[in-house]
N, C-alpha and C positions, 0 to 999 in steps of 0.2 A: 261364542261357543256355548255360553250358558243358555242361549235360546234354542240350541240344537240338541243338547244332551240332557236327558232327564233320567238317566240311570240312577236308581236308588242305591244308597250305600249298603253294601253287604259285608259279611265277615270274610276275611281272606281264606281262600281254599287251601288247606294244608294237607289234604288227603293224598295227593299225588306229587309229581314233580312240580317245582316252583316255576311258574311261567315268568320269563324275563324277556322283555321286548328288545329288539335291535332295529336299526335303520340302515339304509344304504349309505354307508360312510366308512372311510378307511379306519377310523378308530374302533370299529367292530372287530378288527383283527384280534384285539385283546380279549373280547368276550368269547369269540370263536375258538381261539387258541386255548383259553382257560377251560373250555368245555370239551377239549379233546378233538378239535377240528370238526365239530359236529353240532347239530341242533340239540341233540340229546347228550347228556353227560356220559362220557366214555370212561372205562376203567383206567386208572392211573393218571387221568387228567388232573389239573390243579383243582377243579371243582370237586372231583371225586376224592382227591386227597384231603380236601377240607370237609369231607363228609356230606356234601351237598348233592342234590339231584335236581338238575336244571333243565328246563325245556325252553330253548331260545325260539322266539317267534318274530319274524320280520314284519314290522308294522310301520310303513312310511306314512300312512294316513294317521295323524296324531289323535284324531277323535276316537279311533278304535282303541288305541292305548288307554285313553282316558276312560272309556266305557269299561274296559277290563279292570282298570285300577279302581274305579268307583264300585263296581260290582263285587270285587274281591277275587276275581279270576287271577289277578296278578297284583302283588304288593308294590311293584316297581313301575317307574316311568323311565324310558330312555329318551332323553330330550336335550335340547339346548336350553340355555337360560331363557331365551326368548320364547321357545315353545312352552316351557313350564309356565311362564307368566301369562301366556294366552289362555291357559286353562285355570288361572288363579281364582276367578269368580266361582268356579265349581269346586275345585279340589280343596280350597281353603275354607269353604263354608261349613264343613263338618269336622269336629275335632279329630275324628278317626282318620280322615284322609288328608289332613294338613301335610304338606310336603316337607321332607327333610332332605337336603342335598347331602349325599353320602360319599360321592366320589366324582372327580373330574377325570375323564379319559384323555381328551385332547383339546387343543385349540385348532381352529381351521387355519391352515397356512397355505392358501392357494386353492383349496378344494371347492370353494364356492365363488361364483362369479356373476357379474351382470353383463349380458350380451346384448348389444344394440346393433341396429342396422340403419340404413338410409343416411349414412354419413355422420352419425353422432359419434364424437370422439371422446367426450367427457360427460360425467354425470350431469353437469349443469346444462348441457345441450338438450336434456330430456324435458325441460320445462314445457308444459302444455301437451306433452305426448303421453302415450298409453304404455304402461308397464305391466307385464304378467308376473304373478308371484303365487306360490302355493299358499293357500289359506292355512293358518295354524302350523306352518312348516318352519324349517330352520332358517329361512331367509328374510323373515318379516323384520326382525330387529337389525339385520344387515342392511336392509332397504332403508329403514327410518334413519339409521346412523349415517349412511353414505349420502343420503339426501340432505340431512342437516349439515354435514361437513361441507357440502357443496352450495350451501346457502339456499336450499330448497326445503319444502315440506311436502307432505302427501297431498296438501291442497293445491300444489303446483302441478300435479300430474293426475292422470286418470289411472286407477288401479283395476286390473283384470284379475280377479281371484279365481284360482283353479284348485280343484280338490286333490290332485295327484302331484307327486314330486317328480317322478321319472318314468320313462318307458311306458307311457300311457297317452292316449289321445287327449285327455283332459289335464295335461301337464304344461307348465310354462315353455319347455323346449318345443313342444308341438305347436303351442299357440303362436310362437314367433314366426311360424310359416304363414300366418294370416296377415293380410295386407294392413289391417287396422291396428296391429300390435307392433310397437316400435322397439321394445326392449323386454328382456325377460331374465329373471334371476333363476339360476340353475346350478347343478353340481358339475364339476369339470368333466366327468365322463360323457355328459350330454353336450357340453360346450365344445369339446375337442372336434368331433366331426362337423358340427354346425359351422365352425369357424375355419374349416380346412386345416386342422392341426394347429390351433392357437394362432392363426394368422388372420386372413380376411376371407370370408366365405366366397367361393367361386360360383356357387349355384350348381355345381356338379356333385354327383353321388348324393351324400346325405347333407351337404352343406347348404346354407342359405346365402344367397348372393348379398355381399356387402356386410355380412354379420361379423362383428369383432367383439372381443372381450374388452370392455372399457375400464373395468376395475375388478379385482379379485381380492380375496383375503390374503393373498401373498403381500399385498400392499396396504391392507386394512386389517391387520392382525389384532388380536385381543378383543374381537367383537363377538365371535361365535364360540362359545364354550360348551363342549359336549359333556353332559353329566348323567349320572344315575341319581334318581330320586326315590325315596321309599315312603310309604304311608306311615304316619306317626304311630298308629295303633300297632302295626306290625313290628316297628322298631322297639316299641315298649314291651311287647309280648315276647319277641324273639330276637333280643339284641345280639346273642351269640351267633345266630344264623346270619344276620346282616353283617356282622364283623367278619365271619368266615367268607362271605361273598365278596366283600371289599378286599379282604386279604388275598383271595385268589386273583382278583383283578389287579391288585398291586404287583403281585409276583409275575403275572402275565405281562403287565406293562413294562416290567424290567427286562423280560426276555424277548418280546416280540421285535422291538427295534433292532436288537443285535442280530436276531434270526433273519429278518427281512433284508439286512444289509450284507449278509453272507451269501454270495451268489452261488457258491458250490454246495451249500448244505441241502441235502435232500429233504430235511424237515421243513425248510423254507418252502419248497415246492409243494409239499403236502398241505401246508397252511394256505398258501396262495390259491391252490386248486380248490380246496374246500371253501374258501372265502368267495372265490369266483362263482362257484355253484350256488352258495347260499345267498349272496348279495346281488349277483348279476344273472343267475340262472345259466351259467356257462363255466364248466370246470376248466376250459381252455383259456379263459379270460385272464390269464396270469399277468400279461403286460398291463391290463387295466387295473388290476389289484395293486401292482407295483406303483402305478401312478397315484392311486388313491392313498397308498401308504405315505408317499412323499408329500402329498397335499395335506396331511394332518401332522400337527406337532404333538407328539406323544409326551405327556407330562410325567414328572417324577414325583416321588413322595414329598420332596421339598416344595415342589410346585403346588401340590395339593394342600400342604400346610399353609402356604401363602394364600391360596385361593379361598380356603375355608376358615382359616383361623387368624390370619394376620391383618389387623385393622389398618395397618399402614401401607399394605400393598395396594397400589393404585388401580389394579385390575381385579380386585377380589370380587367375590360373589355379591356382596352388598352393593358395591359400586355399580356392577352390571345390572342388578335388579332395579335399583333406583332409576337408572337411565332408561331401561326398558319400560318400566311401569309408567314413567312420565310420558314417553312417546305413545305407548299403547292406550293410555287414558285419553290423550289428545285425539288419537285416531278413532276412538270409540270401540276398541277391541275388548277392553275390560273396564270395569268401574271400581276395581279394588286397588288399594295401595296398602301393602302390608309387607313387613319383613318376612323373608323365608328362612326357616330354620336351617342350620348347617351342623353337620355332625362334628363333634369335637373329639376325634379319635386320638388315642395315643398310638402313633404309628409303629412304635417299637413292639406293641402287642399284636400287630397285624402281620 
C-alpha cells in the first residue's frame, strides 16, 4: 500500500460534520443506530445526544479510507486489525497519523468465509491452487491464519488480489466464476447464493456448481476483530470528542443486540431497513441484515477492556497485532513491526 498511496499528511478538517467510515459488515448496525439510522446525525440520536455531528461514509475499499485519514478529511479508520496493519507503513510514519485503537465493535462469528469449488473440502486441499482475496481488505489475516493452521503458507498457493470486497466485477465472489480460480474469501451475503444457501452450489440461478464453504469464522473465531482507530493528533487535540464518540458507540452496542433480537419491535425494522439501504443498497434487504447481525459477535464493555487493556487476555489487540505483523512481513505486504497504541479508557466515564 505504501507504494500506491502518496497522500500528504494534512490537518484534520473540523469545519463541518466529522467524517466516519463504515464498511459492509453487521457490526455497522452499531454506528448506524448511534447516528439515528442515517448517514447523517439525526436529532435525538445517541451521537446527537453526545453533541456530535457525524457523517457516515461507506468505504469498502480500504485505500480510500487511508487517503482520507492521511489528508485529514477523516480522523478515523474503520478497519479490522488486519486491515489496519496493512496500512501500517503509511499511517505509522508520521507522528500525527499514528493509529490509536479506541473501540472494538465485534468479532466475526461466521460472517466471513472461504468458498472453494472443484471438490476441495478442506483448506489443506488448496495446496497448489489459486485463491482470490480482496487486497487490503478484512480477509487477508483470515487467509494467512487459516493457511498456517492447515500447515500451509501463502507460498503454497497462488493469490489473485482483487480491489473490491463485494457486489462488483473485480471482487473475489465474481472471480470464483472464472475457471482458473479455485477458491475465494468473501462475506456471507455473497457466499449464500453462490453455495445454494450454504450447501453445495448447483450451478442454477446465482450459484456456482460445486461451490461450498470449507471454513468460516463460525469455526475460526477470534481472528477478525472489527475496530475503530483514530489519528494520534486528533485524539491529543480533541480527547473529549473522541470520548463522546466512543461513548455513543458503547451505548449503541448495548442496545442494538437487544433490539435486533426483538422480532416485534418496530424500531428493529427501522434499523434493519436503514442498514439494508446503507450497506446493501436495498431497504427491503431486512433478512440479509438479520443474517449479517447474527454473523457478528457484538462485544461488551468488559470485552473491550480485555481487548485493549488486559495483558493476560490471550486474544487481546497486542496478540493479534504481533501475529498479523509477522505474517504480513513474510508476505511482503508491510516492512514495519511496531506496537499499535490502544486507548486506556475509564469506561465508567463513557
